[in-house]
N, C-alpha and C positions, 0 to 999 in steps of 0.2 A: 218306569220310569213315567208311565203314566199322568201319575198324581202327582207329578214335575209343576213347578207354578204357572210356566205357559202354558200348558194343557187346563189349565182351568177356564172355562166358559168369562171371554169379551167381557161381562157385566163382574164377572167376581173379579178378576184382573184389575178390573175402572176403578170398584169401589174400597179393593182391599189399596192400590197404591193410593187413595186415598187418606184412608184409615191409619194410613202408616205401619197398618200391617207387611208390604210389599214395596216392595221398589224397579224404578227402572229397570239403575244395575244391576240385579237379577233380575230380570225381567231376558234380557240385550243375553248377561252370562251363560244365561240355563243357556240358550240359543247357541251362543257359540261356542259351549262346553257337548251343544249338541254335535256342532257344524269340524268340531275338532274331531270329535270319533264315527261322524258317518258320513259326512262332507263328500267324501271324494269317491268313497265308495255310490255313495244317492246316484253326486252330480248334480248337483237341483240348480246350480248358481254357475253363473258363466263369470262374477262379480260377484266379488264375497268383501264385506261393510264393516264385516264383525266387532275387527278394533276399536275403528273412529261408533262407532253402535253405543259398545261400550261406555267408552265418556262420552258421547253428550244422551244417555243416559245417565250417568250421575249429574250431570248440570239440569237437565231436564228432571231428577230431584230436590236439587236446590231449587226449583221456579214450587214443585208443591210441596216442602218443609219453607217457604213465605207464604202459602196462602195462596200462591200463580196456579191457577186451570187454564190449561189455552183449550184445550174443546175435553168429548170425548175420548181419537181417541193415542191418549196425550202416554209416551212412555212403554205405551205395547207394541211390541218388536211387530215384526213386514217386512215379507218380500215382494217384490218390484218387478214387473216383465220386463226383457229388454228391447221394447220398443217402449216405453214413458221415459220422455225425459227424464231427468233428475239433477240437480245441479250437480259435479263436480263425481261423477259417473259417465264414466266410459257409455257411449253407447252403442250396440255392436248391429241388433235385429238381425239376430242368428244367421248375420255375413260372417262373409273373414276380412270382413273389415269393417276398423271402427267406421261410423258412419262422423261428418263435419261436426264444428265445433256445435251449429244449431241446432243438434238436435238434442242437450248438453241445458239449452232453459228453459225449464220447465212451463206449464203451463196450465187450466183453471185446475186439473186435476190434482193432479201432483200439486202443483199452490195449495190448495182448497187443506188435502188430508198435509205437511210440510208443517202450514199455519195452526196445527194442534201440540207439532211434538213428537209425532213417534216415533219411534228407531227402528232406522231403515237395514238390515241386515244383508240386504243387495240386492240386484237386477235379477232375473230370475232366465235359464234358458228358456229357447221360444225355435222352432218351425223359423228358417230361412223368412222375413217379411214373414212372418204371420200364418206363414198360407199349404199350411195340410195338420190333421184332420190326429195322425198316432206321435205325431211327442221325436219324431227325427231330426236329425239335420249332421249330414254329410261336411263340414266343419271343424261344428263342436262334437259329435257325441250324440246319445238321448239319454237323459237321467233315469234312467234305475226303475219300476215298477217298486214298488219296495214288500211287496204281498205275494212275491216271489223269490225268492230265494236259488234260488235252483237252476231257474233258466232269466238271462236280461226282457223282459219284455214292456213294451211300448207301454210309458208313463199318457202318453192322450196329450193332443195338438188344440194350437199351436200353445199355448202356454203352459207348455212340456215341463216347469220347471216347480210351478206353482203348486199346484198340489200338492206332488215328493216334499218340496219344502216343506208343506203342514206336518202330514204324519212322521216325517222325522224328528220332526220340533227345534225347526229353525229357525219359524216364522208361526205367530196366532193369527193375523190374517193374508192373503199375501192378490194382490189384485195382477188379473187379467187381461183378456182381451177376449171377442165376439161375436165373429164374420160368419162365422157357422156351423160352429159351436162348440171356439175353443174355450170355451171358460167347461162350458158342462160335460165334456168327454173327457179331460185333464179330470174334474169333478168326482166326473163315476170310474173312470178307468181305476184309480186312486180311492175310493172311496171320502170323500169327503164334501161338503157342500159348494154347488154351486147358481152365482146366479146372471141372468143375462137379461142383464137391465135395456127396455125398450128405445132405437136407435132416435136419437137425438136428447132422450134427457138429460144426457151428462156428456160434453160437451170431450170431441177428439183433439182436440187444437194439443197440437207437440205430443204428442202417439204418432210414433211411425205406422203411416195407414195400409194396408191392404187393400177397405172398396172405403171409400168414400162416405156411399151408403147406408149398409150397414154396418162399419167398422160399429159396434157398443161397449167403453169400458167398461170392469165388472168385477166382483169380489171372486171369493173364495174362500170358505172358509171351515174348519172341523163339526161346524155345525148349523141350523136353515136360523137359529136366534141369535149368532154369531154375526151371517151375514144381513138379521135384522142388525144386528145394534151395529153397524158397523153402516149399513144402506144408511140410519137417520143420523151419523155420526157427518152422512157427509149429503147429504142430495140436499139439504133446504139453501148451502152456497155452493151447490151446485146443478140444482136447477129451479135457482128461481125464485122458492118459496119450500112455507115451512110445510110439507102435510106430516108426517110423525107416521108411525105404524098401525092401523087401530088394533084395538083390541080384540088376542087370537078369540075367534070365532067359534060354538059350540057343536061340532061336526057332525051333531044332529038337523042347522041348518043349510048346511053345506051338500050341493050337489054335483055332483063331479061325474064330468064324460069322458067316456070308452067307447077308442076305434076299435074297430073290427081286424081291418085290415091294415096294409103298408106298415106301423110300425111294430109290430109284432111279424111280422114273417122274416125270418130264414135268419130267425136269432139262435147265440148260442147253446146248449145245450147250460137247464141253470137257472137262465136269461127272463124271459119268462112266466117264466112256475117264480118264483122270488120275488114277481114285477105283482102279480097273481092275486098269491099268497098274501102280500102290504096290502091291493084293494081288500079279498076278502076282507081281512082286520079292519079294512073302515069303513066298510061294513057293515059290517058286528058290531062295532062301535058307534053306527047313527047315521054312514054316510049315506047319502042315498048319488046310484051310482047307473047313470043311464048311458048307452049306446049312446055315439053319439063321432062319425065316420068324417072329417074336417072334410069339406069340397076343395077339389086337384090337387093331394097331395100326390098322385102322377105327375104328375103337370108339375109339379113344383123340384121331385124330383131331376125326370129330364134334363131341364133347364140347372140343374144344379153341376147335371154331367155335360150338356155342354161346356160348361165352363164360370154362370151364371151373370155376376156384375164383377167377381172378383178378378179372373185373371188381366179383363182393360183396362180396369181399376189401376192392378198392381204395374202392366206395362206403363198403361200414362204417366203414373210417378218414375219412376226410372226412370222411363224413356226422360221424362224433363226436368228430374231433382237427381239425376243416382247414375249419367248410364254408365259408367264405367264397373260398378257392376254390373251388370249385367251377361259379362262373357263369364263371370266366374259360381256364374246363382249355382248353387245343391239341384243337380241333375232332377232331382222330382220336381224342383222347384219352374228351373227352367224352360221343367215338357212342356208344363200351362201356362203360363207366360208370352214364348213365345206360338204356340195357339192363338195367343190374341188377337197377331198379327194380320193374319188373314182377316177376322174379325168387319165385315163393313159398315159405316156411319147408323148408320137405319140399322141393321140388324143392335148393335145399345142402343139406339132408343125404342122398340122396336123391345126392347129382355125389360127397361126401364117403366111398362106400360108397362108389358104383364106382371113383374110386382107392386106394381099403384093396382093393382087388377086383386089379386096373390091378400092381399092386406085388406081393401073391406070388403070380399067375400069372409075370407077370417072372423073380423071383429063382428060381424053379421050371423057367424054360423056360434058360435062362439054368447050371442046376448043371452042363450038359457039354464044354460053351466055356469058356476064360480070357476071351474079353468077345466083343461084339459088331462088325464095321467095316459100313460104311454113308459113303455122300455127307453130309455137316455138315447142306450150306445145301446144295439141289435148283437154286439162282434166282442166276445171277453179280448183281454190283449194281448194281439199277438205278439211273439216273441221277433225280435232282429232278424234274428237267423231266417225268419222264415219269412219275412218282408224282402228277401235280397237274388229270390226263384225270382224270372221272365213276369214281372207281369202282376207278381205282387202288391207290388205296392197301389199301386190304383184302383185296386181291385179293395181292399182294407182302410184305405185310405174313405173309401165314399161310402162302403156298409158300414164306419165309424162313424160320419157322419148325416147319413139317413135322415133317421128320427128329429136330431139334434135342426138342421138345413129349413126345414122346416117351418120352424119359432122366428132366426132370421128375412126370409123372402118375404111371410107374410102378419111382419114386421108387431109381433109378439113378443111378450117379454115371460120369460121362463126361470125355472130352478132347478135345481138339481140334486135328490138324498139323500144317502147312503139305504138300501134294506135291503142284501142280505148279500152272499154271497153265489156266486154260478157256479157248474160241473169244475170248474178247474180251481177250483177255490180263489177268485178271483170276485172282487167291488160290483155290486149291481147296483145300478142307480136305477129310481122315478121320477121322471119328471114330469112337472108342472106348470104348464104354459097358461098363461088370461093374456084378458084384451088388451092391447097394446094403451104404453102408463098408467093400469093398475099397480103396477113393478110394489109398493108399495102394501097395498093388499096384498097380492100376491103373498109377500113375506109371514105376515096376519094365515091366513093359509096353511103353507107350508111350516108355522108354527105349531098349528091345528095340527096336522101329518104327524111330526116328528113331537110332540108329545104323547100321541099314540101308538107310533111304533118303535119311540127312541132313534137317540142319536148312533152317528155312523159308530163312535166309541167302542156307542150298551150294543148294538146293533152285528158288528167284524169281529173285538175287541183288538189286543195287540198285534200288533202286525209280527213279521216268522223272527223276526232278528231278535222281536226283547222276550220272546219265549222259555 
């Protein structure tokens, strides 16, 4: 099935759509067929839009046939995390109730995308109000990680359905958001690539907020090259200038910093080994690998464990915008929101100051390298059954987000790409973090790494249910 057109690289889909050897309707129909076959089992979508997408794709094909071209994403099947406002589709943000109609009016991110006429296959499940790293949801249930047929393992969160939609072939690009790792964690756990943009680069208007300080609209795709293609298609409109992706550098011209501690502690069996093997491959190909420990990582994680900024900023949003929803929150979310009630104003201001200081020190620390390499997620995706034990969810959630939250609190841009499997046979991600505003350069670095190591489909093979 992985030779189906929806699994083609985005560049090839783009070229074939314009040459007439592939149609938008064929792509949307392929996504719909995969949903019919796998949708109920995978549970990636809260709102499936397949029938409407197939009809819209036929209209897109008519535009193409007439010589029209609305942009690089034209005719590409996409999924959208259900915290983005999308015209004509309900927004739940993972909660038990549909949000007010104002949350169906698109903001800059969706408007820029929709002008290019992609095929919107549906809205994917999210942790309630994006507040969690494992992908669970007490109201809607969790999508199923497609790499384990026996157990229902967590798909990663909070963009819980995004990676699943890509692996199952119901979308070729997925929109998510990343506040502490909410794109990189599900990308790593489901074996796809994910990009966390620099906070402030792309507008968060009409995206239901978790943290107004740290939220970043971000992308998931089946390869870094697909991420680069989609980023180049959107960034000019969203960032206000067309920077483009630089030429892919030669690995021999690159220096990567690798920390010795923190990111590597307490990894599940096989994770550190897979990432270390990937780093050795890069070094053998000419990349310079140097030891580089980011200062203040322990301080960063301690701040995260105290609730960071997300708990109090989400509490502020709920109390002012959606107070009626507080009583029905998922218990895992409610506990973290309630903890913010006792925070004095001075402590919030202090935490803002700490994060500003962390951003400044991190940017200075990375000045001597092209990027920092680490495992993306330190734990294998846990089974949902294991998370029901007393105290298991908070511990696993913190552990899953430990390596990714550093990028958010330190203002970095970051991506993840799959580099192998752990001892449980689940995907392992390599995290690549770079200085703020270096998003385009980071993607070029990621392409160089991917060219050497291979993309996820090449490394991981097909999921068990396709064999």
